C-alpha positions in Angstrom: -12.5 19.5 -33.2 -11.7 15.9 -31.8 -8.3 16.3 -32.4 -8.1 19.7 -30.6 -9.7 18.2 -27.6 -7.5 15.3 -27.4 -4.3 17.6 -27.8 -5.7 19.8 -25.0 -6.3 16.6 -22.8 -2.6 15.6 -23.5 -1.2 18.9 -22.6 -3.4 19.1 -19.5 -2.3 15.6 -18.4 1.4 16.6 -19.1 1.1 19.6 -16.9 -0.5 17.8 -14.1 2.3 15.3 -14.0 4.8 17.9 -14.2 3.2 19.7 -11.2 3.3 16.4 -9.4 6.7 15.3 -10.1 8.7 18.6 -10.2 9.0 18.9 -6.5 10.1 15.2 -6.2 12.8 15.8 -9.0 13.9 18.9 -7.1 14.2 17.1 -3.9 16.1 14.0 -5.5 18.3 16.7 -7.5 19.8 18.0 -4.3 20.3 14.8 -2.6 23.3 14.7 -4.7 24.5 18.4 -3.7 27.7 18.7 -1.8 26.5 21.6 -0.1 24.4 21.7 3.0 21.2 23.3 1.9 18.8 23.4 -1.2 19.7 27.0 -2.3 22.6 26.4 -4.5 24.1 23.4 -6.1 27.8 23.1 -5.6 28.9 19.8 -6.8 27.9 16.2 -7.3 28.3 13.9 -4.2 27.1 10.6 -2.7 27.8 11.7 0.8 24.3 12.2 1.8 23.4 8.5 0.8 26.5 7.0 2.4 25.2 9.0 5.7 21.9 7.3 5.1 23.5 3.8 5.2 26.0 4.7 8.0 23.2 5.9 10.2 22.4 2.8 12.4 19.4 4.2 14.1 17.9 5.1 10.7 18.7 1.5 9.3 17.1 0.0 12.3 13.7 2.2 11.7 13.8 1.3 7.8 14.2 -2.4 9.0 11.1 -1.9 11.3 9.2 -0.2 8.8 9.7 -2.9 6.1 8.9 -5.8 8.5 5.8 -4.0 9.6 4.7 -3.5 6.2 5.4 -6.9 5.0 3.8 -8.5 8.0 0.7 -6.5 7.9 0.3 -6.9 4.3 0.6 -10.5 4.4 -2.0 -10.9 7.3 -4.2 -8.4 5.6 -4.0 -10.4 2.4 -5.0 -13.7 4.0 -7.9 -12.1 6.0 -8.9 -9.9 3.0 -8.9 -12.9 0.6 -11.2 -14.9 2.9 -13.5 -11.9 3.7 -13.9 -11.2 -0.2 -14.8 -14.8 -0.7 -17.2 -14.7 2.0 -18.9 -11.7 0.8 -18.8 -13.2 -2.8 -20.8 -16.2 -1.5 -23.3 -14.3 0.6 -26.6 -15.1 -0.7 -28.7 -12.3 1.0 -28.1 -9.1 -1.4 -28.8 -6.6 1.3 -26.5 -7.9 3.8 -23.9 -8.0 0.9 -24.5 -4.4 0.0 -24.3 -3.4 3.7 -21.0 -5.4 4.3 -19.6 -3.6 1.2 -20.8 -0.4 2.4 -19.1 -0.7 5.6 -16.0 -1.7 3.6 -16.0 1.3 1.7 -16.7 3.6 4.6 -13.3 2.4 6.1 -11.7 3.3 2.6 -13.0 7.0 2.7 -12.7 7.6 6.5 -10.0 10.3 7.1 -6.9 9.0 8.5 -7.0 11.6 11.4 -10.3 9.9 12.5 -9.0 6.4 12.1 -6.0 7.1 14.1 -7.9 8.8 16.8 -10.3 5.7 17.0 -7.5 3.2 17.3 -5.7 5.5 20.0 -9.1 5.3 22.2 -9.4 1.5 21.3 -5.9 0.5 22.2 -5.3 2.8 25.2 -8.8 2.9 26.9 -10.8 -0.1 25.8 -8.6 -3.3 25.3 -5.3 -1.6 26.8 -2.7 -2.6 24.4 0.6 -1.0 25.1 1.7 1.4 22.2 4.3 -0.1 20.1 4.9 -2.5 17.6 1.7 -4.5 18.1 -0.5 -1.4 18.2 0.9 -0.1 14.8 0.7 -3.7 13.4 -3.0 -4.1 14.3 -3.8 -0.7 13.0 -2.1 -1.3 9.6 -3.8 -4.7 9.3 -7.2 -3.2 9.9 -6.6 -0.2 7.2 -5.3 -2.7 4.9 -8.1 -5.4 4.8 -10.7 -3.1 3.0 -8.1 -2.4 0.2 -7.5 -6.2 -0.3 -11.1 -6.9 -0.5 -11.6 -4.3 -3.2 -8.8 -5.5 -5.2 -10.0 -9.1 -5.1 -13.8 -8.9 -5.4 -13.7 -7.9 -9.3 -11.5 -11.3 -9.7 -14.4 -13.2 -8.0 -17.1 -11.7 -10.2 -15.1 -12.7 -13.2 -15.0 -16.3 -12.1 -16.4 -18.9 -14.7 -19.1 -20.5 -12.3 -19.4 -23.5 -14.8 -16.0 -24.5 -13.5 -17.2 -24.6 -10.0 -20.4 -26.6 -10.8 -18.3 -29.1 -13.0 -15.9 -29.4 -10.0 -18.8 -30.1 -7.5 -20.4 -32.5 -10.1 -17.3 -34.5 -10.1 -17.2 -34.7 -6.3 -14.8 -32.0 -5.4 -15.0 -30.8 -1.8 -14.9 -27.1 -0.7 -11.1 -27.0 0.1 -10.5 -28.6 -3.3 -12.5 -26.1 -5.1 -10.7 -23.2 -3.1 -7.4 -24.6 -3.8 -7.7 -25.7 -7.3 -10.2 -23.3 -8.9 -10.8 -20.0 -6.8 -7.5 -19.1 -5.5 -5.5 -19.7 -8.9 -8.1 -17.6 -10.6 -7.8 -14.6 -8.1 -4.1 -14.8 -7.5 -3.6 -11.5 -9.6 -6.1 -9.8 -7.2 -4.5 -11.2 -4.1 -0.9 -10.1 -5.2 -2.5 -6.4 -6.3 -4.0 -6.2 -3.0 -0.8 -7.5 -1.3 1.1 -4.6 -3.1 -1.5 -1.9 -2.3 -1.4 -2.8 1.2 2.2 -2.8 1.3 2.3 0.7 -0.3 -0.2 2.1 2.3 1.6 0.7 5.0 4.8 2.2 4.1 3.5 5.5 3.2 1.3 5.7 6.4 1.6 8.6 8.9 -1.6 9.7 10.2 -2.7 6.6 11.7 0.8 5.5 12.8 1.3 8.7 14.6 -1.5 8.2 16.9 -0.8 4.6 17.8 3.1 4.5 17.9 4.9 4.5 21.1 8.2 5.9 22.5 10.0 2.7 21.7 8.8 2.1 18.2 9.1 4.5 15.3 8.5 4.0 11.5 10.1 5.8 8.7 7.4 8.3 8.0 7.5 9.3 11.7 11.3 9.5 11.7 11.3 11.9 8.7 8.6 14.0 10.2 10.7 14.3 13.5 13.9 15.1 11.7 12.2 17.7 9.4 11.0 19.6 12.4 14.4 20.3 13.4 15.6 21.5 10.1 16.1 20.5 6.5 18.9 18.0 6.0 20.0 16.6 2.5 20.2 13.2 4.3 16.4 13.5 4.3 16.5 14.0 0.5 18.5 10.9 -0.1 16.3 8.8 2.1 13.3 10.1 0.2 14.9 9.4 -2.9 15.6 5.8 -1.9 12.0 5.3 -0.8 11.0 6.8 -4.0 13.1 4.1 -6.0 11.6 1.4 -3.7 7.9 2.6 -4.5 8.9 2.5 -8.2 10.3 -1.0 -8.3 7.0 -2.1 -6.6 5.1 -0.3 -9.1 6.8 -2.0 -11.7 6.5 -5.3 -10.2 2.7 -4.9 -10.0 2.6 -3.6 -13.6 4.5 -6.9 -14.8 2.0 -9.1 -12.8 -1.0 -7.3 -14.2 0.3 -7.5 -17.8 1.2 -11.3 -17.4 -2.4 -11.9 -16.1 -4.0 -10.0 -18.9 -2.0 -12.1 -21.2 -3.2 -15.3 -19.7 -6.8 -13.9 -20.0 -6.5 -13.0 -23.6 -4.9 -16.7 -24.3 -7.8 -18.2 -22.5 -10.1 -16.3 -24.7 
């Protein structure tokens, strides 16, 4: 009975992955099509990839997207790390639970509501011109809760005896932070950074509300081009973005494996 349920679970899992990745494989497959549509595959070509790299406007948008994602993830990682440490050291349990609840609300809040809120905030209340700055602030804001949630489990796994021993030896707060806390939660910081980077690269809804006419991200550009008609250049661009995302996942997995090995060796 147990073997049957295991086989059924494995088959169901395979079915889910096929449903998820089949459209993506279909899209990537036709990115190598010499024809101009996705109806029939004529012959293998790299022309659509060459077209992506020769499109200067698109390259500028890709660079803008990468700069935005890296900068917002870096700032969110710093703020999120300090926020997680502050939550961890909050002595009042009720206040800590309320802060964590507010943090979780930002995680489950629909992107459309968040984007509309940022639009009202930037255009009516603090009157920031729509463009790179408005998108950067929005991406930092929705990335911070992700970083906090990735770091908190590492903080709760800290050995308090090390901190007490450092205090007994006369170490100040900055020394404890730099020598004990940060090295032990480094994997959580890296995980939060990569998750924030992925969310930033992938975001469309929030960016759509807060971007201006003089600034665009890759998701907005793809949406604009798809509205005018399907182009295999979009397929090639999507395939490249998938490859970048896959590389990021592999890097994250390698970091997690290395940290797990260090933990096992420490035990």
